[in-house]
C-alpha positions as CSV (number, residue, x, y, z in Angstrom):
1,M,134.7,150.0,209.2
2,K,137.1,147.4,210.6
3,E,140.1,149.1,212.1
4,I,143.1,146.7,212.5
5,E,146.0,148.3,214.3
6,V,149.1,147.6,216.4
7,L,150.0,150.0,219.1
8,V,153.4,150.0,220.6
9,E,155.2,152.3,223.0
10,V,158.3,154.0,221.5
11,Y,161.5,154.2,223.6
12,N,163.6,156.1,220.9
13,K,164.0,159.8,221.2
14,F,161.4,161.7,219.2
15,D,163.9,163.1,216.7
16,E,165.3,159.6,216.0
17,L,161.8,158.4,215.4
18,K,160.9,161.1,213.0
19,K,164.2,160.4,211.1
20,K,163.2,156.8,210.7
21,L,159.9,157.8,209.1
22,A,161.3,160.6,206.9
23,D,160.9,158.6,203.7
24,F,157.2,158.1,204.2
25,E,154.5,160.5,203.1
26,Y,154.0,163.0,205.9
27,K,150.4,164.1,206.4
28,G,151.0,166.6,209.2
29,L,150.7,167.3,212.9
30,K,147.3,167.4,214.6
31,R,146.2,167.9,218.1
32,T,143.4,165.6,219.2
33,L,141.5,165.9,222.4
34,D,139.4,162.8,223.3
35,E,136.8,162.7,226.0
36,Y,135.6,159.3,227.1
37,Y,132.2,158.8,228.8
38,Y,130.6,156.0,230.6
39,D,127.1,155.1,231.7
40,P,126.9,154.2,235.4
41,Q,123.7,152.2,234.7
42,R,125.2,150.0,232.0
43,D,128.1,147.7,232.7
44,D,128.9,147.3,229.0
45,L,129.5,151.1,228.6
46,K,132.1,151.6,231.4
47,P,135.5,150.2,232.2
48,D,135.5,146.7,233.7
49,K,136.9,145.9,237.1
50,N,140.4,145.6,235.5
51,G,140.1,149.0,233.7
52,G,139.4,147.4,230.3
53,L,137.1,149.0,227.8
54,N,135.2,146.6,225.5
55,H,132.9,149.4,224.3
56,C,133.5,153.1,224.5
57,L,131.8,156.3,223.7
58,R,134.1,159.2,222.8
59,L,133.9,162.8,221.8
60,R,136.8,164.0,219.7
61,T,138.0,167.5,218.9
62,K,140.5,167.6,216.0
63,D,141.4,170.6,213.9
64,N,138.3,172.6,215.0
65,E,136.1,169.7,214.0
66,C,134.2,167.5,216.5
67,F,133.1,163.9,216.2
68,I,131.2,161.3,218.2
69,T,132.5,157.8,218.1
70,Y,131.3,154.5,219.4
71,K,133.9,151.7,219.4
72,D,133.1,148.0,219.8
73,D,136.3,146.0,220.5
74,V,136.6,142.4,219.3
75,F,138.8,140.1,221.4
76,E,139.9,136.5,221.0
77,N,141.1,134.6,224.0
78,G,141.4,137.8,225.9
79,K,143.6,139.4,223.3
80,W,142.4,142.5,221.3
81,L,142.1,141.9,217.6
82,Y,140.4,145.0,216.1
83,S,137.6,147.5,216.6
84,D,134.4,148.2,214.8
85,E,134.2,152.0,214.9
86,Y,131.2,154.1,214.2
87,E,131.9,157.8,213.9
88,T,130.2,160.9,212.6
89,K,130.9,164.6,212.6
90,I,129.0,166.8,215.0
91,E,128.3,170.5,214.8
92,N,128.0,171.5,218.5
93,I,130.1,169.5,221.0
94,S,128.9,171.7,223.9
95,M,125.3,170.7,223.2
96,L,126.3,167.0,223.0
97,R,128.1,167.3,226.3
98,E,124.9,168.7,227.8
99,I,122.8,165.9,226.3
100,F,125.3,163.3,227.7
101,K,125.0,165.0,231.1
102,R,121.2,164.9,231.0
103,L,121.4,161.2,230.0
104,G,123.5,160.5,233.1
105,L,126.7,159.8,231.2
106,I,129.9,160.7,233.0
107,K,133.2,161.9,231.5
108,F,135.9,159.8,233.2
109,I,139.0,160.5,231.2
110,E,140.5,163.0,228.7
111,I,143.4,162.1,226.4
112,D,145.4,165.1,225.0
113,N,147.4,163.9,222.1
114,C,149.7,165.5,219.4
115,K,149.8,163.2,216.4
116,D,152.3,163.1,213.5
117,T,150.7,161.1,210.7
118,Y,152.5,159.3,207.9
119,V,151.3,157.0,205.1
120,F,153.1,154.1,203.7
121,N,151.3,151.8,201.2
122,D,148.0,150.8,202.9
123,Y,149.2,151.8,206.4
124,E,148.6,154.9,208.3
125,I,151.4,155.4,210.8
126,V,150.7,157.7,213.7
127,I,153.3,158.9,216.2
128,E,151.4,160.0,219.3
129,N,152.9,162.2,221.9
130,V,150.3,161.8,224.7
131,K,150.3,164.2,227.5
132,D,151.1,162.6,230.8
133,L,151.5,159.2,229.2
134,G,154.4,158.9,226.7
135,I,155.2,158.4,223.0
136,F,153.4,155.7,221.0
137,M,153.3,154.5,217.5
138,E,150.0,153.2,216.0
139,V,150.1,151.4,212.7
140,E,146.6,151.0,211.3
141,Y,145.0,149.2,208.4
142,C,141.3,150.0,207.7
143,T,139.0,148.0,205.6
144,E,135.4,147.2,204.9
145,D,136.5,143.8,203.5
146,D,136.4,140.5,205.4
147,V,140.1,139.8,206.0
148,D,142.1,137.5,208.2
149,V,142.7,139.9,211.1
150,K,145.5,137.8,212.6
151,K,147.4,137.8,209.3
152,V,147.0,141.5,208.9
153,K,148.3,142.1,212.4
154,D,151.3,139.9,211.8
155,E,152.0,141.9,208.6
156,I,151.8,145.1,210.6
157,Q,154.1,143.8,213.3
158,S,156.6,142.7,210.6
159,F,156.5,146.2,209.2
160,I,157.1,147.8,212.6
161,N,160.0,145.4,213.2
162,S,161.5,146.4,209.8
163,L,161.8,150.0,211.0
164,G,164.6,149.2,213.5
165,L,163.1,151.1,216.4
166,N,163.2,150.4,220.1
167,V,159.6,149.7,220.9
168,S,157.5,147.6,223.2
169,E,155.6,144.5,222.3
170,E,152.1,145.1,221.0
171,L,150.2,146.7,223.9
172,N,146.8,145.1,223.2
173,V,145.1,148.0,225.0
174,G,144.3,151.5,224.0
175,K,145.6,154.8,225.4
176,P,142.5,155.2,227.7
177,E,143.3,151.9,229.4
178,L,147.0,152.9,229.7
179,Y,146.2,156.3,231.0
180,M,143.7,154.9,233.6
181,K,146.4,152.4,234.8
182,K,149.2,154.9,235.0
183,H,147.0,157.4,236.9
184,N,145.2,154.8,239.0
185,I,141.7,155.8,237.8
186,K,139.0,153.3,238.9
187,I,135.3,153.3,238.0
188,D,132.9,151.4,240.3
């Protein structure tokens, strides 16, 4: 599945933000815990020297369900466009952690996130209150179709602008990269 999204940091107060989204369909609040792993033997499955993740392996716990995800980010001229995401539900996260350990994979970051999710037309709007990082808004469009990614991202950005919120420019990195930078986490 092609995941096209725009991630921005939100500078409004949380209550103001929720008020702006009150007319959209509210899907609820979920806590998500993401564990990111790298392989010290493979350069493509660990952060680069600048802390960027082009490929990542993640274990996610959400609503007492667990998932394993591999994400392959697609860039153009150094700018993130979208991710190809491969995810499946797993039954026993403890066993998978043990398998990762025996394969030599190392957990290097954990993102603890409370997510309020809204839907508007074809967009999923997620307000993310990330522990030790801040408040973010991710507007996502998912498709199996071959679409003009730049056009879709421009449409998403126009939608964000129409909300009248005080937000950053598109961040072009994910929360793991932001967390690593803020907390000065480096992988050799």
